[in-house]
DRENDO-1510 file (C-alpha; in Angstrom, 1 decimal, always signed):
<recs>
REC; n; res; u; v; w
REC; 1; MET; +185.8; +72.3; +93.0 .
REC; 2; ARG; +183.9; +75.4; +93.0 .
REC; 3; ASN; +184.9; +78.7; +94.1 .
REC; 4; PRO; +182.8; +81.4; +95.4 .
REC; 5; ALA; +181.2; +84.0; +93.7 .
REC; 6; ASP; +183.5; +87.0; +95.1 .
REC; 7; GLN; +183.8; +90.8; +94.3 .
REC; 8; ALA; +185.9; +90.2; +91.5 .
REC; 9; PHE; +183.1; +88.3; +89.5 .
REC; 10; ILE; +180.1; +90.5; +90.7 .
REC; 11; GLU; +181.9; +93.5; +89.3 .
REC; 12; HIS; +182.8; +91.3; +86.0 .
REC; 13; LEU; +179.0; +90.8; +85.6 .
REC; 14; GLN; +177.9; +94.6; +86.5 .
REC; 15; GLY; +181.0; +95.6; +84.0 .
REC; 16; LEU; +178.5; +93.7; +81.2 .
REC; 17; GLY; +175.4; +95.6; +82.2 .
REC; 18; ILE; +173.6; +92.7; +84.4 .
REC; 19; ASP; +171.9; +93.9; +87.2 .
REC; 20; VAL; +173.6; +92.1; +90.2 .
REC; 21; ILE; +172.5; +93.2; +93.7 .
REC; 22; ALA; +174.0; +92.2; +97.4 .
REC; 23; PRO; +172.4; +89.3; +98.9 .
REC; 24; GLN; +168.7; +89.7; +100.3 .
REC; 25; PRO; +167.2; +87.4; +102.8 .
REC; 26; ALA; +163.8; +87.3; +100.4 .
REC; 27; TYR; +166.0; +85.0; +97.7 .
REC; 28; LEU; +167.6; +83.0; +100.3 .
REC; 29; GLU; +164.7; +81.4; +102.3 .
REC; 30; GLU; +162.2; +78.5; +101.8 .
REC; 31; PRO; +158.4; +78.2; +102.6 .
REC; 32; ARG; +158.8; +75.9; +105.3 .
REC; 33; GLY; +161.7; +78.0; +107.3 .
REC; 34; ARG; +163.7; +74.8; +107.5 .
REC; 35; TYR; +166.8; +76.0; +105.5 .
REC; 36; ALA; +168.7; +79.5; +105.1 .
REC; 37; GLY; +170.4; +79.9; +101.9 .
REC; 38; ILE; +173.9; +81.7; +101.2 .
REC; 39; ALA; +175.0; +83.8; +97.9 .
REC; 40; GLY; +177.6; +85.5; +97.0 .
REC; 41; GLY; +175.3; +87.8; +94.7 .
REC; 42; ILE; +171.8; +87.7; +93.1 .
REC; 43; ALA; +172.1; +88.2; +89.3 .
REC; 44; ARG; +168.8; +89.6; +87.8 .
REC; 45; PRO; +169.3; +89.4; +84.0 .
REC; 46; GLN; +166.4; +90.4; +81.3 .
REC; 47; THR; +167.8; +88.7; +78.3 .
REC; 48; VAL; +168.7; +85.3; +76.9 .
REC; 49; GLU; +171.6; +87.0; +76.3 .
REC; 50; GLN; +172.6; +88.1; +79.6 .
REC; 51; VAL; +172.1; +84.7; +81.0 .
REC; 52; SER; +174.6; +83.6; +78.5 .
REC; 53; GLN; +177.1; +85.7; +79.6 .
REC; 54; ILE; +176.5; +84.8; +83.5 .
REC; 55; LEU; +177.0; +81.2; +82.7 .
REC; 56; SER; +179.5; +82.0; +80.6 .
REC; 57; ALA; +181.6; +83.6; +83.1 .
REC; 58; ALA; +180.8; +81.0; +86.0 .
REC; 59; HIS; +181.7; +78.1; +83.9 .
REC; 60; GLU; +185.2; +79.7; +83.3 .
REC; 61; ARG; +185.4; +80.3; +86.8 .
REC; 62; ARG; +184.0; +77.4; +88.0 .
REC; 63; ILE; +181.4; +79.1; +90.4 .
REC; 64; GLY; +177.9; +77.7; +91.4 .
REC; 65; VAL; +175.1; +78.9; +90.0 .
REC; 66; VAL; +171.6; +78.2; +91.5 .
REC; 67; PRO; +168.6; +79.3; +89.5 .
REC; 68; TYR; +165.8; +81.0; +91.2 .
REC; 69; GLY; +162.2; +81.4; +89.9 .
REC; 70; GLY; +159.5; +82.3; +92.6 .
REC; 71; GLY; +161.0; +80.5; +95.7 .
REC; 72; THR; +157.8; +78.9; +96.1 .
REC; 73; GLY; +159.8; +74.7; +96.0 .
REC; 74; LEU; +159.5; +72.5; +99.0 .
REC; 75; VAL; +162.5; +70.4; +98.6 .
REC; 76; GLY; +165.4; +72.8; +98.9 .
REC; 77; GLY; +166.1; +73.1; +95.3 .
REC; 78; GLN; +166.2; +77.0; +95.2 .
REC; 79; LEU; +169.0; +77.7; +97.7 .
REC; 80; ILE; +172.7; +76.4; +99.1 .
REC; 81; THR; +172.9; +76.4; +102.9 .
REC; 82; GLU; +177.2; +75.4; +102.5 .
REC; 83; GLY; +180.2; +75.8; +100.8 .
REC; 84; PRO; +181.2; +78.4; +98.5 .
REC; 85; GLU; +179.2; +80.7; +98.3 .
REC; 86; PRO; +177.2; +80.9; +94.7 .
REC; 87; LEU; +175.8; +83.2; +92.4 .
REC; 88; VAL; +172.0; +83.5; +92.7 .
REC; 89; LEU; +170.2; +83.6; +89.1 .
REC; 90; SER; +166.6; +85.1; +89.3 .
REC; 91; LEU; +164.5; +84.9; +86.2 .
REC; 92; GLU; +162.5; +87.8; +87.9 .
REC; 93; LYS; +163.2; +90.3; +85.2 .
REC; 94; MET; +162.6; +88.0; +81.9 .
REC; 95; ASN; +158.5; +88.4; +82.4 .
REC; 96; ARG; +157.6; +89.0; +78.8 .
REC; 97; VAL; +154.5; +87.2; +77.1 .
REC; 98; ARG; +156.2; +87.0; +74.0 .
REC; 99; SER; +153.2; +86.0; +72.1 .
REC; 100; VAL; +150.0; +84.0; +72.4 .
REC; 101; ASP; +148.2; +82.5; +69.3 .
REC; 102; PRO; +144.9; +81.3; +69.8 .
REC; 103; VAL; +144.2; +79.6; +66.5 .
REC; 104; GLY; +147.5; +77.6; +67.0 .
REC; 105; ASN; +146.7; +77.0; +70.9 .
REC; 106; VAL; +150.3; +78.0; +71.7 .
REC; 107; MET; +151.8; +80.8; +73.9 .
REC; 108; VAL; +155.4; +81.7; +74.1 .
REC; 109; VAL; +156.5; +83.0; +77.6 .
REC; 110; GLU; +159.7; +84.1; +79.2 .
REC; 111; ALA; +160.8; +82.2; +82.2 .
REC; 112; GLY; +159.8; +85.0; +84.9 .
REC; 113; VAL; +156.3; +84.9; +83.9 .
REC; 114; THR; +154.3; +84.1; +87.2 .
REC; 115; LEU; +152.0; +81.1; +86.2 .
REC; 116; GLN; +148.7; +83.2; +87.2 .
REC; 117; ASP; +150.0; +86.0; +84.5 .
REC; 118; CYS; +150.4; +82.7; +81.7 .
REC; 119; ARG; +146.6; +82.1; +83.1 .
REC; 120; GLU; +145.4; +85.5; +82.6 .
REC; 121; ALA; +146.9; +85.9; +79.1 .
REC; 122; ALA; +145.7; +82.8; +77.9 .
REC; 123; GLU; +142.4; +83.6; +79.2 .
REC; 124; GLY; +142.6; +87.1; +77.5 .
REC; 125; ALA; +142.7; +85.1; +74.4 .
REC; 126; GLY; +139.9; +83.0; +74.8 .
REC; 127; ARG; +141.9; +80.2; +75.9 .
REC; 128; LEU; +143.0; +78.2; +78.8 .
REC; 129; PHE; +146.4; +77.3; +79.7 .
REC; 130; PRO; +145.6; +74.3; +82.6 .
REC; 131; LEU; +148.3; +74.1; +85.1 .
REC; 132; ALA; +147.2; +75.4; +88.3 .
REC; 133; LEU; +149.0; +75.5; +91.8 .
REC; 134; ALA; +147.9; +77.0; +95.0 .
REC; 135; SER; +151.0; +79.1; +94.3 .
REC; 136; GLN; +150.6; +80.2; +90.9 .
REC; 137; GLY; +150.7; +83.7; +92.0 .
REC; 138; THR; +154.1; +83.8; +93.1 .
REC; 139; ALA; +155.6; +80.6; +91.3 .
REC; 140; ARG; +157.4; +81.4; +87.8 .
REC; 141; ILE; +157.0; +79.2; +84.8 .
REC; 142; GLY; +160.5; +78.7; +84.7 .
REC; 143; GLY; +160.2; +77.0; +87.9 .
REC; 144; CYS; +157.2; +75.4; +87.3 .
REC; 145; LEU; +158.8; +73.7; +84.3 .
REC; 146; SER; +162.0; +73.0; +85.8 .
REC; 147; THR; +160.5; +70.8; +88.6 .
REC; 148; ASN; +158.0; +69.4; +86.1 .
REC; 149; ALA; +155.3; +71.2; +88.4 .
REC; 150; GLY; +151.6; +68.9; +88.6 .
REC; 151; GLY; +149.0; +70.8; +90.7 .
REC; 152; VAL; +145.7; +70.0; +90.6 .
REC; 153; ASN; +144.8; +69.4; +86.7 .
REC; 154; VAL; +147.4; +66.6; +86.2 .
REC; 155; LEU; +144.3; +64.1; +85.8 .
REC; 156; ARG; +142.8; +65.6; +82.6 .
REC; 157; TYR; +145.9; +67.6; +81.4 .
REC; 158; GLY; +149.0; +66.2; +82.4 .
REC; 159; ASN; +151.9; +67.7; +84.2 .
REC; 160; ALA; +154.2; +70.6; +83.2 .
REC; 161; ARG; +156.1; +68.8; +80.5 .
REC; 162; GLU; +153.2; +67.6; +78.7 .
REC; 163; LEU; +152.3; +71.2; +78.4 .
REC; 164; CYS; +155.5; +72.3; +76.9 .
REC; 165; LEU; +156.4; +71.9; +73.3 .
REC; 166; GLY; +159.6; +74.0; +73.3 .
REC; 167; ILE; +162.3; +75.7; +75.0 .
REC; 168; GLU; +164.7; +78.1; +75.0 .
REC; 169; ALA; +167.7; +77.3; +77.4 .
REC; 170; VAL; +171.1; +78.2; +78.2 .
REC; 171; SER; +173.7; +75.5; +79.3 .
REC; 172; ALA; +176.1; +75.6; +81.8 .
REC; 173; ASP; +179.2; +76.8; +79.1 .
REC; 174; GLY; +176.8; +79.6; +78.1 .
REC; 175; THR; +175.5; +78.0; +74.8 .
REC; 176; ILE; +171.8; +79.3; +73.8 .
REC; 177; LEU; +169.3; +76.4; +73.1 .
REC; 178; ARG; +167.2; +77.9; +70.8 .
REC; 179; SER; +164.2; +75.3; +70.6 .
REC; 180; LEU; +161.0; +77.4; +70.7 .
REC; 181; LYS; +159.0; +75.2; +68.2 .
REC; 182; ARG; +155.2; +75.5; +68.4 .
REC; 183; LEU; +154.9; +72.2; +67.1 .
REC; 184; ARG; +153.0; +68.9; +68.5 .
REC; 185; LYS; +154.9; +66.5; +66.0 .
REC; 186; ASP; +158.9; +67.0; +66.0 .
REC; 187; ASN; +161.0; +63.6; +65.6 .
REC; 188; THR; +164.3; +65.2; +65.2 .
REC; 189; GLY; +166.7; +63.4; +67.7 .
REC; 190; TYR; +167.4; +63.3; +71.3 .
REC; 191; ASP; +164.3; +65.4; +73.4 .
REC; 192; LEU; +166.0; +68.0; +75.0 .
REC; 193; ARG; +163.2; +70.0; +75.7 .
REC; 194; GLY; +162.1; +66.8; +78.1 .
REC; 195; LEU; +165.4; +67.0; +79.6 .
REC; 196; MET; +165.8; +70.2; +80.6 .
REC; 197; ILE; +162.1; +69.9; +82.3 .
REC; 198; GLY; +162.4; +68.2; +85.4 .
REC; 199; ALA; +165.8; +68.6; +85.7 .
REC; 200; GLU; +165.8; +71.2; +88.6 .
REC; 201; GLY; +168.0; +73.5; +87.1 .
REC; 202; THR; +171.4; +71.1; +87.1 .
REC; 203; LEU; +171.7; +70.7; +83.4 .
REC; 204; GLY; +171.2; +74.8; +82.3 .
REC; 205; ILE; +168.8; +77.1; +83.0 .
REC; 206; ILE; +165.3; +77.4; +80.9 .
REC; 207; THR; +164.8; +81.0; +79.8 .
REC; 208; ALA; +161.4; +80.9; +77.6 .
REC; 209; ALA; +159.1; +78.1; +76.9 .
REC; 210; SER; +156.2; +77.8; +73.9 .
REC; 211; LEU; +153.0; +76.2; +76.0 .
REC; 212; ARG; +150.4; +74.8; +75.1 .
REC; 213; LEU; +146.9; +76.1; +75.1 .
REC; 214; MET; +143.2; +74.4; +75.5 .
REC; 215; ALA; +139.9; +75.8; +74.6 .
REC; 216; PRO; +138.2; +76.4; +77.9 .
REC; 217; PRO; +135.4; +74.2; +78.7 .
REC; 218; ALA; +132.0; +75.6; +78.0 .
REC; 219; GLN; +131.1; +75.3; +81.8 .
REC; 220; THR; +132.4; +73.9; +84.9 .
REC; 221; GLY; +131.1; +72.1; +88.0 .
REC; 222; VAL; +132.6; +71.2; +90.9 .
REC; 223; ALA; +130.8; +69.2; +94.2 .
REC; 224; LEU; +132.2; +67.8; +97.4 .
REC; 225; MET; +131.5; +64.5; +98.3 .
REC; 226; ALA; +131.9; +62.6; +101.8 .
REC; 227; VAL; +133.0; +59.0; +101.1 .
REC; 228; PRO; +132.8; +56.3; +103.5 .
REC; 229; SER; +136.7; +55.2; +102.8 .
REC; 230; PRO; +139.6; +56.2; +100.4 .
REC; 231; ALA; +138.4; +52.7; +98.4 .
REC; 232; ALA; +135.4; +53.8; +97.8 .
REC; 233; ALA; +136.8; +57.3; +96.6 .
REC; 234; LEU; +138.6; +55.3; +94.1 .
REC; 235; ALA; +135.2; +53.6; +93.3 .
REC; 236; LEU; +134.0; +56.9; +92.9 .
REC; 237; LEU; +136.8; +58.1; +90.6 .
REC; 238; ALA; +136.0; +54.8; +88.4 .
REC; 239; ARG; +132.6; +55.7; +88.1 .
REC; 240; ALA; +133.1; +59.2; +87.1 .
REC; 241; GLU; +135.4; +58.8; +84.7 .
REC; 242; GLY; +133.5; +56.3; +82.7 .
REC; 243; GLN; +130.3; +58.2; +82.9 .
REC; 244; MET; +132.1; +61.5; +81.8 .
REC; 245; ALA; +134.1; +60.4; +79.1 .
REC; 246; GLY; +137.7; +62.4; +79.9 .
REC; 247; ASN; +135.9; +65.7; +81.3 .
REC; 248; VAL; +137.1; +64.8; +85.2 .
REC; 249; THR; +139.3; +67.8; +85.6 .
REC; 250; ALA; +140.0; +67.4; +89.2 .
REC; 251; PHE; +139.6; +64.7; +91.9 .
REC; 252; GLU; +140.8; +65.7; +95.2 .
REC; 253; LEU; +140.7; +63.6; +98.6 .
REC; 254; ILE; +140.5; +65.4; +101.7 .
REC; 255; SER; +140.5; +63.7; +105.3 .
REC; 256; ARG; +139.2; +65.0; +108.4 .
REC; 257; GLN; +142.5; +65.7; +110.0 .
REC; 258; GLY; +143.0; +68.5; +107.4 .
REC; 259; LEU; +139.3; +70.0; +108.0 .
REC; 260; GLU; +140.3; +69.6; +111.8 .
REC; 261; PHE; +143.5; +72.0; +111.0 .
REC; 262; LEU; +141.7; +74.5; +109.5 .
REC; 263; ALA; +139.3; +74.7; +112.2 .
REC; 264; GLU; +142.0; +75.0; +114.8 .
REC; 265; VAL; +144.5; +77.7; +113.4 .
REC; 266; GLY; +142.8; +78.7; +110.1 .
REC; 267; PRO; +142.3; +79.9; +107.4 .
REC; 268; GLU; +138.4; +80.5; +107.6 .
REC; 269; SER; +137.2; +78.3; +105.3 .
REC; 270; VAL; +133.7; +76.8; +104.3 .
REC; 271; MET; +132.5; +73.6; +105.7 .
REC; 272; PRO; +129.8; +73.1; +103.4 .
REC; 273; LEU; +129.6; +68.9; +104.6 .
REC; 274; GLY; +130.4; +69.6; +108.0 .
REC; 275; GLN; +133.4; +66.6; +109.0 .
REC; 276; PRO; +133.5; +63.5; +107.5 .
REC; 277; GLU; +135.7; +61.1; +108.0 .
REC; 278; TRP; +136.7; +61.4; +104.1 .
REC; 279; MET; +136.1; +63.6; +101.1 .
REC; 280; VAL; +136.5; +64.4; +97.5 .
REC; 281; LEU; +136.5; +67.6; +95.6 .
REC; 282; ILE; +135.2; +66.6; +91.9 .
REC; 283; GLU; +135.7; +69.6; +89.1 .
REC; 284; LEU; +134.0; +68.8; +85.9 .
REC; 285; GLY; +134.8; +70.7; +82.5 .
REC; 286; LEU; +132.0; +70.6; +80.4 .
REC; 287; PRO; +130.8; +70.9; +76.9 .
REC; 288; ALA; +127.6; +73.0; +76.1 .
REC; 289; GLY; +124.2; +71.3; +76.8 .
REC; 290; ILE; +125.3; +69.5; +79.7 .
REC; 291; GLU; +124.4; +70.9; +83.0 .
REC; 292; ALA; +126.6; +70.2; +86.0 .
REC; 293; GLU; +123.6; +68.9; +87.9 .
REC; 294; ALA; +123.0; +66.4; +85.7 .
REC; 295; ALA; +126.6; +65.4; +85.4 .
REC; 296; PHE; +126.8; +64.9; +89.1 .
REC; 297; ALA; +123.8; +62.7; +89.2 .
REC; 298; GLU; +125.2; +60.4; +86.4 .
REC; 299; ILE; +128.3; +60.0; +88.8 .
REC; 300; TYR; +126.6; +59.9; +92.5 .
REC; 301; ASP; +125.9; +56.4; +93.5 .
REC; 302; GLU; +124.4; +56.1; +97.1 .
REC; 303; ASP; +126.5; +53.0; +97.9 .
REC; 304; LEU; +130.1; +55.2; +97.3 .
REC; 305; VAL; +128.9; +58.7; +98.7 .
REC; 306; LEU; +127.5; +59.1; +102.1 .
REC; 307; ASP; +126.6; +63.2; +101.1 .
REC; 308; ALA; +127.0; +65.7; +98.4 .
REC; 309; VAL; +126.8; +69.5; +97.8 .
REC; 310; ILE; +127.0; +70.6; +94.2 .
REC; 311; ALA; +128.1; +74.2; +93.9 .
REC; 312; GLN; +125.3; +76.3; +92.6 .
REC; 313; SER; +127.4; +79.3; +91.5 .
REC; 314; GLY; +131.0; +80.5; +90.7 .
REC; 315; ALA; +131.6; +82.0; +94.0 .
REC; 316; GLN; +130.4; +78.5; +95.7 .
REC; 317; ALA; +132.7; +76.9; +93.6 .
REC; 318; GLN; +135.6; +79.3; +94.9 .
REC; 319; ALA; +135.0; +78.7; +98.0 .
REC; 320; ILE; +135.0; +74.9; +97.9 .
REC; 321; TRP; +138.2; +75.4; +96.2 .
REC; 322; ALA; +139.6; +77.9; +98.6 .
REC; 323; MET; +138.9; +75.0; +101.4 .
REC; 324; ARG; +141.1; +72.9; +99.8 .
REC; 325; GLU; +143.8; +74.8; +99.2 .
REC; 326; SER; +144.0; +76.4; +102.4 .
REC; 327; LEU; +144.9; +72.9; +103.8 .
REC; 328; PRO; +148.7; +73.8; +103.0 .
REC; 329; LEU; +148.7; +76.7; +105.0 .
REC; 330; ALA; +147.3; +75.1; +107.6 .
REC; 331; ASN; +149.4; +72.6; +107.6 .
REC; 332; LYS; +152.7; +75.2; +108.0 .
REC; 333; ARG; +150.8; +76.8; +110.9 .
REC; 334; ILE; +150.5; +73.5; +112.9 .
REC; 335; GLY; +154.1; +72.7; +111.4 .
REC; 336; SER; +154.6; +68.8; +110.3 .
REC; 337; ILE; +157.3; +66.8; +111.9 .
REC; 338; SER; +157.7; +65.3; +108.2 .
REC; 339; SER; +155.9; +66.0; +105.4 .
REC; 340; HIS; +155.8; +63.4; +102.2 .
REC; 341; ASP; +155.1; +64.0; +98.7 .
REC; 342; ILE; +154.7; +60.5; +97.1 .
REC; 343; SER; +152.4; +58.5; +94.6 .
REC; 344; VAL; +151.6; +54.8; +94.2 .
REC; 345; PRO; +149.8; +53.1; +91.5 .
REC; 346; LEU; +145.9; +54.3; +92.0 .
REC; 347; ALA; +144.5; +50.6; +92.9 .
REC; 348; ASP; +147.2; +50.3; +95.9 .
REC; 349; LEU; +146.3; +53.9; +97.3 .
REC; 350; PRO; +143.9; +52.4; +99.8 .
REC; 351; GLU; +146.7; +49.8; +101.1 .
REC; 352; PHE; +149.3; +52.5; +101.4 .
REC; 353; ILE; +147.0; +54.8; +103.7 .
REC; 354; THR; +146.6; +51.7; +105.9 .
REC; 355; ARG; +149.7; +50.4; +105.9 .
REC; 356; ALA; +151.5; +53.5; +106.6 .
REC; 357; THR; +148.9; +54.9; +109.2 .
REC; 358; ALA; +149.2; +51.4; +111.2 .
REC; 359; ALA; +153.4; +51.7; +110.9 .
REC; 360; LEU; +153.3; +54.9; +112.4 .
REC; 361; ALA; +151.3; +54.1; +115.0 .
REC; 362; GLU; +154.3; +51.8; +116.2 .
REC; 363; LEU; +156.6; +55.1; +116.4 .
REC; 364; GLY; +154.1; +57.0; +118.3 .
REC; 365; THR; +151.2; +59.1; +118.3 .
REC; 366; PHE; +150.9; +61.2; +115.8 .
REC; 367; ARG; +148.1; +63.4; +113.6 .
REC; 368; ILE; +148.0; +62.5; +110.1 .
REC; 369; ASN; +147.0; +64.9; +107.5 .
REC; 370; CYS; +146.3; +62.8; +104.4 .
REC; 371; PHE; +145.2; +64.7; +101.5 .
REC; 372; GLY; +145.8; +65.3; +97.6 .
REC; 373; HIS; +145.5; +64.4; +93.9 .
REC; 374; VAL; +144.4; +61.0; +94.2 .
REC; 375; GLY; +143.0; +61.2; +90.9 .
REC; 376; ASP; +146.6; +60.9; +89.4 .
REC; 377; GLY; +148.1; +58.8; +92.4 .
REC; 378; ASN; +149.5; +61.3; +94.3 .
REC; 379; LEU; +148.9; +62.2; +98.2 .
REC; 380; HIS; +150.5; +64.5; +100.5 .
REC; 381; PHE; +151.2; +62.2; +103.5 .
REC; 382; ASN; +152.0; +64.7; +106.1 .
REC; 383; VAL; +152.8; +63.5; +109.5 .
REC; 384; PHE; +152.1; +66.1; +113.0 .
REC; 385; PRO; +152.6; +66.3; +116.5 .
REC; 386; PRO; +149.9; +65.8; +118.8 .
REC; 387; ALA; +147.5; +68.5; +119.9 .
REC; 388; GLY; +149.6; +70.8; +122.1 .
REC; 389; ARG; +152.9; +69.7; +121.6 .
REC; 390; SER; +155.4; +70.9; +118.7 .
REC; 391; LYS; +157.4; +69.4; +115.9 .
REC; 392; GLY; +160.5; +70.1; +117.4 .
REC; 393; GLU; +160.0; +67.5; +120.1 .
REC; 394; PHE; +159.9; +64.9; +117.9 .
REC; 395; ASP; +163.0; +66.0; +115.8 .
REC; 396; ASP; +164.7; +62.4; +116.7 .
REC; 397; LEU; +161.6; +60.9; +114.7 .
REC; 398; ARG; +162.0; +62.8; +111.9 .
REC; 399; GLY; +164.1; +60.0; +109.8 .
REC; 400; ALA; +162.4; +57.4; +111.1 .
REC; 401; ILE; +159.1; +58.8; +109.6 .
REC; 402; LYS; +160.1; +59.5; +106.6 .
REC; 403; ALA; +162.1; +56.2; +105.7 .
REC; 404; CYS; +158.7; +54.3; +107.3 .
REC; 405; VAL; +156.6; +56.0; +104.9 .
REC; 406; HIS; +159.0; +55.8; +102.1 .
REC; 407; GLU; +159.8; +52.1; +102.4 .
REC; 408; ILE; +156.1; +51.7; +102.1 .
REC; 409; VAL; +155.9; +53.6; +98.8 .
REC; 410; VAL; +158.6; +51.9; +97.5 .
REC; 411; ALA; +157.3; +48.5; +98.6 .
REC; 412; LEU; +154.2; +49.6; +96.5 .
REC; 413; GLU; +156.2; +50.6; +93.3 .
REC; 414; GLY; +155.4; +54.3; +93.8 .
REC; 415; SER; +157.6; +57.2; +94.0 .
REC; 416; VAL; +159.0; +59.1; +97.0 .
REC; 417; SER; +158.8; +62.7; +94.7 .
REC; 418; ALA; +155.3; +62.6; +93.2 .
REC; 419; GLU; +155.6; +66.2; +91.9 .
REC; 420; HIS; +157.7; +68.6; +94.3 .
REC; 421; GLY; +160.8; +67.2; +92.9 .
REC; 422; ILE; +164.3; +66.2; +94.4 .
REC; 423; GLY; +165.9; +69.4; +95.5 .
REC; 424; ARG; +168.6; +68.8; +97.9 .
REC; 425; LEU; +166.0; +67.5; +100.8 .
REC; 426; LYS; +165.2; +64.2; +98.8 .
REC; 427; VAL; +169.0; +63.6; +97.5 .
REC; 428; GLU; +169.6; +60.5; +99.8 .
REC; 429; ASP; +165.8; +59.5; +99.1 .
REC; 430; LEU; +167.1; +59.0; +96.0 .
REC; 431; GLU; +170.3; +57.6; +96.3 .
REC; 432; ARG; +168.4; +54.9; +98.6 .
REC; 433; PHE; +165.5; +54.2; +96.6 .
REC; 434; GLY; +166.3; +55.2; +93.1 .
REC; 435; ASP; +167.9; +52.5; +90.3 .
REC; 436; PRO; +171.1; +52.4; +90.1 .
REC; 437; SER; +171.2; +52.6; +86.2 .
REC; 438; LYS; +168.9; +55.2; +86.3 .
REC; 439; LEU; +171.2; +57.1; +88.1 .
REC; 440; ALA; +174.5; +56.2; +86.7 .
REC; 441; MET; +172.7; +57.5; +83.7 .
REC; 442; MET; +172.0; +60.6; +85.4 .
REC; 443; ARG; +175.1; +61.2; +85.9 .
REC; 444; ALA; +176.6; +60.7; +83.0 .
REC; 445; ILE; +174.4; +63.3; +81.8 .
REC; 446; LYS; +175.1; +65.6; +84.3 .
REC; 447; THR; +178.8; +65.3; +83.8 .
REC; 448; ALA; +178.9; +65.6; +79.9 .
REC; 449; LEU; +176.4; +68.9; +80.1 .
REC; 450; ASP; +177.7; +70.5; +82.9 .
REC; 451; PRO; +181.6; +69.2; +83.6 .
REC; 452; HIS; +182.5; +71.5; +86.2 .
REC; 453; GLY; +179.5; +70.8; +88.3 .
REC; 454; ILE; +178.3; +74.7; +88.2 .
REC; 455; MET; +174.7; +74.2; +87.7 .
REC; 456; ASN; +172.6; +74.2; +90.8 .
REC; 457; PRO; +175.3; +72.3; +92.4 .
REC; 458; GLY; +174.1; +69.4; +94.8 .
REC; 459; ALA; +170.5; +69.6; +94.0 .
REC; 460; VAL; +169.2; +66.2; +92.5 .
REC; 461; LEU; +172.7; +64.7; +92.6 .
REC; 462; ARG; +175.3; +64.8; +95.4 .
REC; 463; GLU; +177.7; +67.5; +94.4 .
REC; 464; ARG; +181.3; +66.0; +93.2 .
REC; 465; PRO; +184.2; +66.7; +95.3 .
</recs>
């Protein structure tokens, strides 16, 4: 049974020299505004030793601890809404870039460094840290690793896990794991780095990481191409990867509905192709000597592409990307009934879109904004009310809509959480659709590493009574 983070506990931490403040709304909200969290206090440690002191004290007193990065998560992993008030542990003051090594292609950063600052530090050394998210100005590296964030460049560079060589972390009892190795090869036992990454703070708190860097491409090409269907988009992806031999950095599917939302509620965006039914945004990272125009000419196929525009400058490329990255904000302004972050095998994407759209039509009349990182099989398949109506009018259908979509995903051997994690929002989905053996192993690991259940209680796995 957990205990609340009471005043005596807060004063104990303050007596250790740790900055602990009263609960603030900024730490207890999530981007979609669906939930409001509770907390007994907000701890803001500055060192890994202070994190160790916090967790050691919480472990002894059986007080829940919720790690907090940039607060950009969309599945409720960063807040608790009921039960004993936890301590929220923010990594915001652990924000140093400890080192950048352009020869070894590795940088060491603390968990509170924003993704944008990581990318800029790498760029300053002539290198690229390729993880890219729309929320990168706010999202912090600790949260990106804890959720194994994806983003737009997974197709070429992989998820956050593939971009991390080593971690520094603190376990539930305060033990510090010092494994900030900068090695590509290290076969010395269990992969604790990989275990902590994607665990959403339920096994411990990542406090620093060694991150892989890359040589940036000599030049980047960006194009927007109208295609007749999602199946044509996949055929175009196969052609692009065949012609470009690993130089396709991003391949994003955009539907007409998303463009209509932008026109309806903004943000104002460039629409260089009008409003075709389907489009793909393609980014190529090219070596010296290959021009973007020539590269896209190799990809172009008149049977697959209805129209196309190639960015002629960096500003035009940014405008095209800004249109794509504005889609989530337009979604938020419209207000979804149910949002779905799913993945299915690439070959089954067109079937999923067809089946899910038809199945939802049997439940009612909706607007569907289907878009996302189709290059790696990840779609954001979000369901909205008809024009002129609000999402609240459909609260009674929300569960049925989510179940309808997820059942089709699972039937196609996909995942109901492609890149956002489980948090608290999808615990029931994991229980319903997860492999029982996998869940049993996860619970055994959780019990072994967090016997009192204090680490982000209720996230990923249901809290033990």
